mmJSON file of the N, C-alpha and C atoms, coordinates in Angstrom:
{"data_MODEL":{"atom_site":{
"group_PDB":["ATOM","ATOM","ATOM","ATOM","ATOM","ATOM","ATOM","ATOM","ATOM","ATOM","ATOM","ATOM","ATOM","ATOM","ATOM","ATOM","ATOM","ATOM","ATOM","ATOM","ATOM","ATOM","ATOM","ATOM","ATOM","ATOM","ATOM","ATOM","ATOM","ATOM","ATOM","ATOM","ATOM","ATOM","ATOM","ATOM","ATOM","ATOM","ATOM","ATOM","ATOM","ATOM","ATOM","ATOM","ATOM","ATOM","ATOM","ATOM","ATOM","ATOM","ATOM","ATOM","ATOM","ATOM","ATOM","ATOM","ATOM","ATOM","ATOM","ATOM","ATOM","ATOM","ATOM","ATOM","ATOM","ATOM","ATOM","ATOM","ATOM","ATOM","ATOM","ATOM","ATOM","ATOM","ATOM","ATOM","ATOM","ATOM","ATOM","ATOM","ATOM","ATOM","ATOM","ATOM","ATOM","ATOM","ATOM","ATOM","ATOM","ATOM","ATOM","ATOM","ATOM","ATOM","ATOM","ATOM","ATOM","ATOM","ATOM"],
"id":[1,2,3,4,5,6,7,8,9,10,11,12,13,14,15,16,17,18,19,20,21,22,23,24,25,26,27,28,29,30,31,32,33,34,35,36,37,38,39,40,41,42,43,44,45,46,47,48,49,50,51,52,53,54,55,56,57,58,59,60,61,62,63,64,65,66,67,68,69,70,71,72,73,74,75,76,77,78,79,80,81,82,83,84,85,86,87,88,89,90,91,92,93,94,95,96,97,98,99],
"type_symbol":["N","C","C","N","C","C","N","C","C","N","C","C","N","C","C","N","C","C","N","C","C","N","C","C","N","C","C","N","C","C","N","C","C","N","C","C","N","C","C","N","C","C","N","C","C","N","C","C","N","C","C","N","C","C","N","C","C","N","C","C","N","C","C","N","C","C","N","C","C","N","C","C","N","C","C","N","C","C","N","C","C","N","C","C","N","C","C","N","C","C","N","C","C","N","C","C","N","C","C"],
"label_atom_id":["N","CA","C","N","CA","C","N","CA","C","N","CA","C","N","CA","C","N","CA","C","N","CA","C","N","CA","C","N","CA","C","N","CA","C","N","CA","C","N","CA","C","N","CA","C","N","CA","C","N","CA","C","N","CA","C","N","CA","C","N","CA","C","N","CA","C","N","CA","C","N","CA","C","N","CA","C","N","CA","C","N","CA","C","N","CA","C","N","CA","C","N","CA","C","N","CA","C","N","CA","C","N","CA","C","N","CA","C","N","CA","C","N","CA","C"],
"label_alt_id":[null,null,null,null,null,null,null,null,null,null,null,null,null,null,null,null,null,null,null,null,null,null,null,null,null,null,null,null,null,null,null,null,null,null,null,null,null,null,null,null,null,null,null,null,null,null,null,null,null,null,null,null,null,null,null,null,null,null,null,null,null,null,null,null,null,null,null,null,null,null,null,null,null,null,null,null,null,null,null,null,null,null,null,null,null,null,null,null,null,null,null,null,null,null,null,null,null,null,null],
"label_comp_id":["THR","THR","THR","SER","SER","SER","ASP","ASP","ASP","ASP","ASP","ASP","LEU","LEU","LEU","SER","SER","SER","MET","MET","MET","LEU","LEU","LEU","HIS","HIS","HIS","ALA","ALA","ALA","THR","THR","THR","TRP","TRP","TRP","HIS","HIS","HIS","PRO","PRO","PRO","THR","THR","THR","GLN","GLN","GLN","PRO","PRO","PRO","TRP","TRP","TRP","LEU","LEU","LEU","ILE","ILE","ILE","THR","THR","THR","ALA","ALA","ALA","GLY","GLY","GLY","ALA","ALA","ALA","ASP","ASP","ASP","GLY","GLY","GLY","THR","THR","THR","ILE","ILE","ILE","ALA","ALA","ALA","LEU","LEU","LEU","PHE","PHE","PHE","THR","THR","THR","TYR","TYR","TYR"],
"label_asym_id":["A","A","A","A","A","A","A","A","A","A","A","A","A","A","A","A","A","A","A","A","A","A","A","A","A","A","A","A","A","A","A","A","A","A","A","A","A","A","A","A","A","A","A","A","A","A","A","A","A","A","A","A","A","A","A","A","A","A","A","A","A","A","A","A","A","A","A","A","A","A","A","A","A","A","A","A","A","A","A","A","A","A","A","A","A","A","A","A","A","A","A","A","A","A","A","A","A","A","A"],
"label_entity_id":["1","1","1","1","1","1","1","1","1","1","1","1","1","1","1","1","1","1","1","1","1","1","1","1","1","1","1","1","1","1","1","1","1","1","1","1","1","1","1","1","1","1","1","1","1","1","1","1","1","1","1","1","1","1","1","1","1","1","1","1","1","1","1","1","1","1","1","1","1","1","1","1","1","1","1","1","1","1","1","1","1","1","1","1","1","1","1","1","1","1","1","1","1","1","1","1","1","1","1"],
"label_seq_id":[1,1,1,2,2,2,3,3,3,4,4,4,5,5,5,6,6,6,7,7,7,8,8,8,9,9,9,10,10,10,11,11,11,12,12,12,13,13,13,14,14,14,15,15,15,16,16,16,17,17,17,18,18,18,19,19,19,20,20,20,21,21,21,22,22,22,23,23,23,24,24,24,25,25,25,26,26,26,27,27,27,28,28,28,29,29,29,30,30,30,31,31,31,32,32,32,33,33,33],
"pdbx_PDB_ins_code":[null,null,null,null,null,null,null,null,null,null,null,null,null,null,null,null,null,null,null,null,null,null,null,null,null,null,null,null,null,null,null,null,null,null,null,null,null,null,null,null,null,null,null,null,null,null,null,null,null,null,null,null,null,null,null,null,null,null,null,null,null,null,null,null,null,null,null,null,null,null,null,null,null,null,null,null,null,null,null,null,null,null,null,null,null,null,null,null,null,null,null,null,null,null,null,null,null,null,null],
"Cartn_x":[68.218,67.086,67.356,66.013,66.176,65.342,65.738,64.684,63.838,63.433,62.137,61.246,61.75,60.634,61.192,59.957,60.101,58.991,57.931,56.724,56.665,56.135,55.846,55.048,53.632,52.395,51.634,50.66,49.275,48.149,47.892,46.622,46.517,44.216,43.401,42.923,43.126,42.611,40.787,40.559,39.202,38.113,38.321,37.816,38.177,39.332,40.109,39.997,40.294,40.715,42.186,42.717,44.287,44.854,45.826,46.599,47.884,48.265,49.313,50.36,51.763,52.022,53.756,54.009,55.251,56.578,57.156,58.409,59.805,60.837,61.782,62.527,63.049,64.152,63.633,62.617,62.069,61.679,60.826,59.882,58.968,57.955,55.931,55.837,54.419,53.782,52.661,52.045,50.774,50.256,49.238,48.32,46.851,46.852,45.421,44.366,43.163,42.696,41.281],
"Cartn_y":[115.635,114.487,113.454,112.917,111.364,110.221,109.962,108.943,108.762,108.983,107.461,108.829,110.064,111.014,112.554,112.017,113.576,114.699,113.961,115.062,114.82,115.684,114.682,115.612,116.542,117.191,117.352,116.986,117.793,118.096,119.661,119.778,120.224,120.442,121.643,122.599,123.686,124.834,124.764,125.134,124.909,125.442,126.901,127.463,128.107,128.028,127.867,127.076,127.517,126.133,125.631,125.275,125.409,123.907,123.944,122.966,123.117,122.567,123.31,121.742,121.623,120.75,120.852,120.448,120.186,119.292,119.815,118.435,118.439,117.269,117.37,117.374,118.561,119.584,120.762,120.674,122.375,122.965,122.554,123.952,123.345,124.294,124.484,125.143,124.51,124.882,124.627,125.973,126.118,125.749,124.931,124.202,125.249,125.303,126.406,125.089,125.029,124.32,125.118],
"Cartn_z":[30.566,30.123,30.211,31.244,30.883,29.846,28.917,27.807,28.287,30.199,30.412,30.634,30.583,31.592,30.855,29.407,28.79,29.036,28.999,29.78,31.785,32.027,33.806,33.78,33.448,33.849,32.193,32.56,31.343,32.035,32.115,32.277,31.958,32.122,31.474,31.624,31.39,31.885,32.626,33.458,33.761,32.986,32.423,31.555,30.372,30.497,28.954,28.174,26.807,26.05,24.994,26.916,26.802,27.397,27.338,27.76,27.877,29.237,29.504,29.784,29.552,29.863,30.482,31.692,31.998,31.196,31.481,30.302,31.407,31.541,32.111,31.773,30.814,31.235,31.545,31.944,32.576,31.876,30.719,30.009,30.131,29.962,30.419,28.691,28.361,26.89,27.284,26.376,25.946,25.256,25.173,23.461,23.695,22.872,21.892,21.539,21.625,20.405,20.03],
"occupancy":[1.0,1.0,1.0,1.0,1.0,1.0,1.0,1.0,1.0,1.0,1.0,1.0,1.0,1.0,1.0,1.0,1.0,1.0,1.0,1.0,1.0,1.0,1.0,1.0,1.0,1.0,1.0,1.0,1.0,1.0,1.0,1.0,1.0,1.0,1.0,1.0,1.0,1.0,1.0,1.0,1.0,1.0,1.0,1.0,1.0,1.0,1.0,1.0,1.0,1.0,1.0,1.0,1.0,1.0,1.0,1.0,1.0,1.0,1.0,1.0,1.0,1.0,1.0,1.0,1.0,1.0,1.0,1.0,1.0,1.0,1.0,1.0,1.0,1.0,1.0,1.0,1.0,1.0,1.0,1.0,1.0,1.0,1.0,1.0,1.0,1.0,1.0,1.0,1.0,1.0,1.0,1.0,1.0,1.0,1.0,1.0,1.0,1.0,1.0],
"B_iso_or_equiv":[0.0,0.0,0.0,0.0,0.0,0.0,0.0,0.0,0.0,0.0,0.0,0.0,0.0,0.0,0.0,0.0,0.0,0.0,0.0,0.0,0.0,0.0,0.0,0.0,0.0,0.0,0.0,0.0,0.0,0.0,0.0,0.0,0.0,0.0,0.0,0.0,0.0,0.0,0.0,0.0,0.0,0.0,0.0,0.0,0.0,0.0,0.0,0.0,0.0,0.0,0.0,0.0,0.0,0.0,0.0,0.0,0.0,0.0,0.0,0.0,0.0,0.0,0.0,0.0,0.0,0.0,0.0,0.0,0.0,0.0,0.0,0.0,0.0,0.0,0.0,0.0,0.0,0.0,0.0,0.0,0.0,0.0,0.0,0.0,0.0,0.0,0.0,0.0,0.0,0.0,0.0,0.0,0.0,0.0,0.0,0.0,0.0,0.0,0.0],
"pdbx_formal_charge":[null,null,null,null,null,null,null,null,null,null,null,null,null,null,null,null,null,null,null,null,null,null,null,null,null,null,null,null,null,null,null,null,null,null,null,null,null,null,null,null,null,null,null,null,null,null,null,null,null,null,null,null,null,null,null,null,null,null,null,null,null,null,null,null,null,null,null,null,null,null,null,null,null,null,null,null,null,null,null,null,null,null,null,null,null,null,null,null,null,null,null,null,null,null,null,null,null,null,null],
"auth_seq_id":[1,1,1,2,2,2,3,3,3,4,4,4,5,5,5,6,6,6,7,7,7,8,8,8,9,9,9,10,10,10,11,11,11,12,12,12,13,13,13,14,14,14,15,15,15,16,16,16,17,17,17,18,18,18,19,19,19,20,20,20,21,21,21,22,22,22,23,23,23,24,24,24,25,25,25,26,26,26,27,27,27,28,28,28,29,29,29,30,30,30,31,31,31,32,32,32,33,33,33],
"auth_comp_id":["THR","THR","THR","SER","SER","SER","ASP","ASP","ASP","ASP","ASP","ASP","LEU","LEU","LEU","SER","SER","SER","MET","MET","MET","LEU","LEU","LEU","HIS","HIS","HIS","ALA","ALA","ALA","THR","THR","THR","TRP","TRP","TRP","HIS","HIS","HIS","PRO","PRO","PRO","THR","THR","THR","GLN","GLN","GLN","PRO","PRO","PRO","TRP","TRP","TRP","LEU","LEU","LEU","ILE","ILE","ILE","THR","THR","THR","ALA","ALA","ALA","GLY","GLY","GLY","ALA","ALA","ALA","ASP","ASP","ASP","GLY","GLY","GLY","THR","THR","THR","ILE","ILE","ILE","ALA","ALA","ALA","LEU","LEU","LEU","PHE","PHE","PHE","THR","THR","THR","TYR","TYR","TYR"],
"auth_asym_id":["A","A","A","A","A","A","A","A","A","A","A","A","A","A","A","A","A","A","A","A","A","A","A","A","A","A","A","A","A","A","A","A","A","A","A","A","A","A","A","A","A","A","A","A","A","A","A","A","A","A","A","A","A","A","A","A","A","A","A","A","A","A","A","A","A","A","A","A","A","A","A","A","A","A","A","A","A","A","A","A","A","A","A","A","A","A","A","A","A","A","A","A","A","A","A","A","A","A","A"],
"auth_atom_id":["N","CA","C","N","CA","C","N","CA","C","N","CA","C","N","CA","C","N","CA","C","N","CA","C","N","CA","C","N","CA","C","N","CA","C","N","CA","C","N","CA","C","N","CA","C","N","CA","C","N","CA","C","N","CA","C","N","CA","C","N","CA","C","N","CA","C","N","CA","C","N","CA","C","N","CA","C","N","CA","C","N","CA","C","N","CA","C","N","CA","C","N","CA","C","N","CA","C","N","CA","C","N","CA","C","N","CA","C","N","CA","C","N","CA","C"],
"pdbx_PDB_model_num":[1,1,1,1,1,1,1,1,1,1,1,1,1,1,1,1,1,1,1,1,1,1,1,1,1,1,1,1,1,1,1,1,1,1,1,1,1,1,1,1,1,1,1,1,1,1,1,1,1,1,1,1,1,1,1,1,1,1,1,1,1,1,1,1,1,1,1,1,1,1,1,1,1,1,1,1,1,1,1,1,1,1,1,1,1,1,1,1,1,1,1,1,1,1,1,1,1,1,1]
}}}
């Protein structure tokens, strides 16, 4: 993983309270609020 690219994308779900992120190392994470 490059030091300059830790998170490539983050988006909110349109109808649910979810934040979805994609990392440069291939990980996908789901956060709720």
